[in-house]
N, C-alpha and C positions, 0 to 999 in steps of 0.2 A: 390113488383114491387118499384121502388122509384118513388120519385115525380119531378125529377132533371128538366126535360123536360119544364113541364108546370111551375113548381115554377118559372125558370128562365124567362120565356114570360111574365108569371104574373106582376113580380116585375119590371122587364124592362120596362113594358108599364106604371105600377103604376110611375114610377120617369118618365115618361113623355119621353123615351129615345130612339132612332133608335138601330138598331142593331149594325150599325158603330160607332154611340155614345157611345154604353155599351160596344163593342169591343176595342175601344181607351181607356175608361176608365181602363179597366183593361189589356190592353197591347198584345192582341190576336187579330188573325186576325177577320174581319166579317164573314167570310166563316164556323168559328169554331162555332158562336154565331146561327146562322142558323142550322148548325150540333145538337147543343143541344137542340135546342128548336122542333128541328123534331123529336129528339129522334134517331138520326141516329148514336150518340156517346155521349159518358159519360166526365164529365171532368174529369185530373187526379186529386189525393186526395191535390196536393199542390193547383190546380188551384180553386177546391172543395175550400178550406179554404178560398180562398182569396174572390171568390163569397160570401160564405155565411157573411165573415166579412162585406163585400161592403152592403150588404142589415141588418145587423145589427142582423145575424140569428145566431143559433148554428148549427152546422154541421147535427147534429141530425134531428133537426127539418126541416131543408133545405131538408135534405132527405126523410125523413118519413112523414111529413106533405104534406095535400094539401091544401097549401097556397091559401087564395080568400079572399075576402072583409069581410066576415064574420069569418076569423079565427082570433083568440086572442091568442097571444103567451104567455107560462106559463113565468113566471118570474125564471129566472135561474142566472148562475155565470157569472163573468166579460165575456163580449160578446168579450175581446181581448184574449181569452184564449178557443179559440173554436175547436173540435175536435170531432174525431167518440171514442167513449167508447169502446174499442175492447172487445167481447167476446168469449169465447172459449166453447164450451161443450166436453164430453167424447163419448164414441161409443152409450152410452146410452142417450144420449141427456142431460144429467146434467150437468149445467152451472159450468166449472170449476172456483177455486178460485187460481189465479196467487200470487205467492209469490215473495217479491222484500226483498233479503237480505239486510244487510248493506253493502255489497262489491258489489252491483247493485247499490245503492242508487244514486250516482253519474250520471250513465248512465240513468238512469229514468228519470232525470232530463229533458235529451233530447229526450229521445224515449218514454214517456208516452202514447203521443197523436201518435205514429207510431205503426201501428197496427201488421206490421212484427217484432218489437220488443217485443212488448207486448207477442205475441204470442211466442216468446224463452222463456219466465219466465218459472221457476219450476210452475208446476199448480197441485192440489189436489182437491177433493169434500168430502164437508162434509152435509150428508142430511138433518139437521137441519138449513143449511143456502140456502133454495130451493125457495128463494122469494129474487127480488131485485138483484143487481150487487155487488160483494163482492170482495176484494182483500187483502192479508196477506202482513204487513210490519213488520220486523225485526227491533227492536229497540235498541240502544247502550247507557251505560251512566247510570247514578244514577238517573236523575234529575226527574223520576217518581217511585222513591222508595215509597212503598214497591214493586212494580212491578220490577223483576233483568233485569237488561241488558241481551241482548239476546232471551227475549220474543218475540214471534211472536201477534201482533194486527191484529186481524181480524177485517174488516170493512168493511160497506156498504158506495156506493158511495152515496155523497147528491147531489141531481141535483137541487134543490131549496135551494141555499142560505139562505133564509128568515126563512128555518126551524131548521137552529142551533140553538141549546138551551143552555143555561148557564148553569155552574157547571158539563156539561157531557163532555166527553172525545173524542177527534179526531185525526185522523193524517192529520196533514197540510202539503201539497206539495206545496212549494213555491220557487219564485226566487231566494231568498235570503239566507233562512234557509235550503232549500233543505227540507228533510223529518223527519218531527217532529210529537211525540207524545204529544198532550198537553191537557189542561184542558181549558175549555172556560170559561173568566172571564165577558164577555158582551154579551148583545143582538147584532147581528150584523146589523146594519142599513145601507141602501143605499151603502151598498158596500164599506164600509169607511175603518174602521180599527176592528180587532179582536182584543180582550185581552186575552195572550195564558198564562196559568198558569202552575206550574210544581206542583206535588205532592211534592216534597221535596223541604222544606222551604226555603234550604240553596239558591235556585235558585231564582232569582228576576224575576216577571212575565213581560213580554213585549209586544209591540202593534206590528201588522203587518196591512200594509194597504190592500187592495180587490184587488188593482191591482197587488199587487205583489204576489197574491194565485194563481196557477194553479190548485189546488184539492183538494176537501173536503171529508174526509171519516169518518160515523161515528164510534167508536170503538164498536164491538158487542160481541164480546170474546178475550182469549187471550190462549196462547200455552205457558209453561214453561217446562223446563227440571228440576226446584229448586221444590222440594214440599216444601208444607206450613211446619215450625216447629212445634210441641208443646208449647203452651203458659208456661214458666216458673213457677215452684211450687212460691208459694207467701212465703217468709221469714218474719221473724219479723220485719224487719227493713222496709220491705214495707208496713207492715200491719199496723207499727205505722204512716208511711208516710199517708196511705190510713184518719187513725183516723185522724188524726191532720187537713187533708183537709175538711174532713165532720166537726170537730168543728167550723174551720173557717165559715166554707157555714153556718151551723146552727147559730154562732152569725151575721153574717151579715145580714141573713133575721130577727132575733129578733130586731137587731139595725131600721131595716127599717120598722120593726111594730109598733116603738114606736113612 
């Protein structure tokens, strides 16, 4: 059971607002506020987001947490990007992994917060991912070589952006860049900026602001139809090159010891 009715009433009174004043803030009728607080009705999704944003809360906390004077919110992502993280399960109550193909990336930018849109995405289940909320994203291009274009990244939803770790890879969903798979180049502080780094050195790193980010997903595994190729047999030329590099390294070490 959600805590919407009690949370609305508590938070409204905490701000010192009457039902009419609160209704005016949301541009709705006072009678609706009364119905919500008495649990005779529940706000529709769009209004629910608006109320949560007004109180600077995530929709998830607003629905599921019993908010009172003793309640302390956990640090989360950008409060401007509030939504319910849609989760679906199979017939055996296993949590599905929704797949976002490259062709669906543009639509995902508009529908990531819409449970009906997410429910229509292709989905599958993998038993090793039975904890946390996971989603799969198909990547395109050669910016993350040697991971080939067309690979599918299975990633876990990052609720607390302070948990983002440098040098590890994430799927970053943003307003300006869409869905990208990158390595994090700096610690994310105060939701200001993230440095995104490609594994392919041809591509320059770039920064993205916290306000621009919609979702963060930590990469856990990948699926690819391209199997690894065996390492090439060493040639005389490659052996000679290795020997020369070793000799140069030894010479530098000897110089340092003198």
